[in-house]
C-alpha positions as CSV (number, residue, x, y, z in Angstrom):
1,M,-3.1,-283.3,126.3
2,L,-6.1,-283.3,128.7
3,I,-3.9,-282.7,131.7
4,R,-2.1,-279.8,130.0
5,Q,-5.5,-278.2,129.2
6,A,-6.7,-278.7,132.8
7,F,-3.5,-277.0,134.2
8,T,-4.0,-274.1,131.7
9,G,-7.6,-273.7,132.9
10,L,-6.5,-273.9,136.5
11,R,-3.8,-271.2,136.0
12,A,-6.3,-269.0,134.2
13,L,-8.8,-269.4,137.1
14,L,-6.1,-268.6,139.6
15,V,-4.9,-265.5,137.7
16,F,-8.5,-264.1,137.2
17,T,-9.4,-264.9,140.8
18,L,-6.4,-262.8,141.9
19,L,-7.1,-260.0,139.4
20,L,-10.9,-259.8,139.7
21,G,-11.4,-261.2,143.1
22,L,-8.6,-259.4,145.0
23,A,-6.7,-256.8,143.0
24,Y,-9.8,-255.0,141.4
25,P,-11.8,-254.7,144.7
26,L,-8.7,-253.4,146.5
27,A,-8.1,-250.9,143.8
28,M,-11.7,-249.7,144.0
29,V,-11.5,-249.3,147.8
30,L,-8.2,-247.4,147.4
31,I,-9.7,-245.1,144.8
32,A,-12.9,-244.5,147.0
33,T,-10.8,-243.5,149.9
34,V,-8.6,-241.1,147.9
35,V,-11.2,-239.4,145.7
36,P,-13.4,-236.8,147.4
37,S,-17.0,-237.7,148.0
38,Q,-19.4,-237.1,145.2
39,D,-22.4,-236.8,147.5
40,S,-25.3,-235.3,145.5
41,A,-27.5,-234.7,148.6
42,I,-28.5,-231.1,149.0
43,R,-28.8,-229.8,152.6
44,N,-30.5,-226.7,153.8
45,A,-29.0,-224.2,156.3
46,D,-29.8,-226.5,159.1
47,G,-28.0,-229.5,157.5
48,V,-31.2,-231.4,156.7
49,V,-31.2,-233.2,153.3
50,V,-33.8,-231.6,151.2
51,G,-33.2,-233.0,147.8
52,S,-30.6,-234.3,145.2
53,A,-28.5,-232.2,142.9
54,L,-29.0,-234.9,140.2
55,M,-32.8,-234.7,139.9
56,A,-35.0,-231.8,138.9
57,Q,-37.8,-230.9,141.3
58,P,-41.0,-228.9,140.6
59,V,-41.4,-225.5,142.2
60,T,-44.4,-223.2,142.7
61,G,-44.3,-219.5,143.3
62,D,-42.6,-216.6,141.6
63,D,-39.7,-216.5,144.1
64,W,-38.0,-219.6,142.7
65,F,-36.1,-220.5,139.6
66,Y,-38.2,-222.8,137.4
67,P,-36.6,-226.0,135.9
68,R,-37.2,-227.5,132.5
69,P,-40.7,-229.0,132.0
70,S,-41.0,-232.7,132.7
71,A,-42.9,-235.2,130.7
72,G,-43.1,-237.5,133.8
73,D,-44.0,-234.8,136.3
74,Y,-40.5,-235.0,137.9
75,D,-41.3,-238.5,139.1
76,G,-38.1,-240.7,139.1
77,L,-40.3,-243.8,138.7
78,S,-41.8,-242.5,135.4
79,S,-38.6,-241.0,134.0
80,G,-38.6,-240.4,130.3
81,G,-39.4,-238.1,127.5
82,S,-42.8,-237.5,125.8
83,N,-41.5,-239.4,122.7
84,L,-43.7,-237.0,120.6
85,A,-42.3,-236.0,117.2
86,A,-41.4,-232.4,116.7
87,T,-44.4,-232.0,114.4
88,N,-46.9,-233.7,116.7
89,P,-49.8,-231.3,117.4
90,E,-49.9,-232.2,121.1
91,L,-46.2,-231.2,121.5
92,V,-46.6,-228.1,119.4
93,T,-49.6,-227.0,121.6
94,A,-47.6,-227.7,124.8
95,I,-44.6,-225.7,123.6
96,T,-46.8,-222.8,122.5
97,T,-48.7,-222.8,125.8
98,R,-45.5,-223.0,127.9
99,R,-43.9,-220.2,125.8
100,A,-46.9,-217.9,126.4
101,E,-46.9,-218.7,130.2
102,I,-43.2,-218.0,130.5
103,A,-43.4,-214.8,128.5
104,E,-46.2,-213.5,130.8
105,R,-44.5,-214.7,134.0
106,E,-41.1,-213.1,133.1
107,G,-42.4,-210.1,131.2
108,V,-40.4,-210.8,128.1
109,D,-41.1,-211.3,124.4
110,E,-41.8,-214.9,123.4
111,A,-39.0,-214.8,120.9
112,S,-36.4,-214.4,123.7
113,I,-37.4,-217.7,125.5
114,P,-34.7,-220.4,125.0
115,A,-35.7,-223.9,123.8
116,D,-34.9,-225.6,127.1
117,A,-37.5,-223.5,128.9
118,V,-40.3,-225.1,126.9
119,T,-39.1,-228.6,126.2
120,A,-38.5,-231.5,128.5
121,S,-35.2,-233.4,128.7
122,A,-35.0,-237.0,127.6
123,S,-35.3,-238.1,131.2
124,G,-37.7,-235.4,132.4
125,L,-35.4,-235.1,135.5
126,D,-32.6,-232.9,134.2
127,P,-31.8,-230.5,137.1
128,E,-29.9,-228.1,134.7
129,I,-31.1,-225.3,132.5
130,S,-29.2,-223.0,130.1
131,P,-27.6,-219.8,131.5
132,E,-30.0,-217.9,129.1
133,Y,-33.1,-219.4,130.8
134,A,-31.6,-218.7,134.3
135,R,-30.8,-215.1,133.3
136,L,-34.3,-214.6,132.0
137,Q,-35.7,-215.4,135.5
138,I,-33.3,-213.2,137.5
139,T,-35.4,-210.0,137.4
140,R,-38.5,-211.8,138.7
141,V,-36.7,-213.8,141.4
142,A,-34.9,-210.6,142.7
143,R,-38.2,-208.7,142.8
144,E,-40.1,-211.5,144.6
145,T,-37.4,-212.4,147.1
146,G,-36.3,-208.8,147.9
147,L,-32.7,-209.6,147.0
148,S,-30.7,-207.3,144.8
149,R,-30.3,-208.3,141.1
150,E,-26.5,-208.5,141.8
151,E,-27.0,-211.0,144.7
152,V,-29.2,-213.2,142.4
153,E,-26.7,-213.0,139.5
154,T,-23.9,-214.0,141.9
155,M,-26.0,-217.1,142.9
156,V,-26.6,-218.0,139.3
157,E,-22.9,-217.7,138.5
158,A,-22.0,-219.8,141.5
159,N,-24.3,-222.6,140.3
160,T,-23.2,-222.4,136.7
161,K,-21.0,-225.3,135.4
162,Q,-18.7,-224.8,132.5
163,P,-18.0,-227.3,129.8
164,L,-15.6,-230.1,130.8
165,L,-12.1,-229.2,129.6
166,G,-13.6,-226.0,128.1
167,F,-15.2,-227.7,125.1
168,I,-17.1,-230.9,126.1
169,G,-20.7,-230.0,126.7
170,V,-22.3,-226.6,127.2
171,P,-22.6,-224.2,130.1
172,R,-25.5,-225.1,132.4
173,V,-27.1,-224.0,135.7
174,N,-28.2,-226.5,138.3
175,V,-31.7,-225.2,139.4
176,V,-32.0,-227.4,142.4
177,T,-28.8,-226.2,144.0
178,L,-29.6,-222.6,142.9
179,N,-33.0,-222.7,144.6
180,N,-31.4,-224.1,147.8
181,D,-29.0,-221.2,147.8
182,L,-32.0,-218.9,147.4
183,A,-33.7,-220.5,150.4
184,N,-30.6,-220.2,152.5
185,N,-30.1,-216.6,151.6
186,T,-33.7,-215.5,152.0
187,G,-34.5,-217.5,155.1
188,A,-37.3,-219.1,153.2
189,R,-38.0,-222.8,153.8
190,I,-38.4,-224.9,150.8
191,D,-38.4,-228.7,151.0
192,L,-36.9,-229.5,147.7
193,A,-37.9,-233.2,148.2
194,D,-41.5,-232.1,148.4
195,P,-41.7,-228.5,147.2
196,Q,-45.5,-228.4,147.1
197,N,-45.5,-227.9,150.9
């Protein structure tokens, strides 16, 4: 009985060693060589890495598209939401203040400002905004950069992702890649990794 159990355990060890120690790693290497690279690095016109398409970055100046607000000041080390309830006076004040600032900056009515423009994502690092918020900023960006409205609209469209399979998720615009396209089209230099410079 003990010898039979030992042989059963030894066979299981051999099978799992072959499967998980050899077959699985080889399958992963094969998939990695066949599937195209999923590099998230954003490069400027000179090929220098200036940021990541996966992390929002703060911008200053009216010639850029603004991302969603960040509860962690866009710091990957302090990623997270504010964890404030929807009725919390601090959150209500922050949203009211942001809405007024955006309305003034964009020259629009406060009622036309979408929710993602005034609320942070759960991580505070979401690089994507709604197409509505992107369209709200087109007039200002075109005016400040000297590009035509059509050129800016084309850039917004090029950086818009549609729902997976047409129904999973919502349309969204990656602000980091959009701002990099702006920089490349206007000759401006923005270091998306340190946009305060």
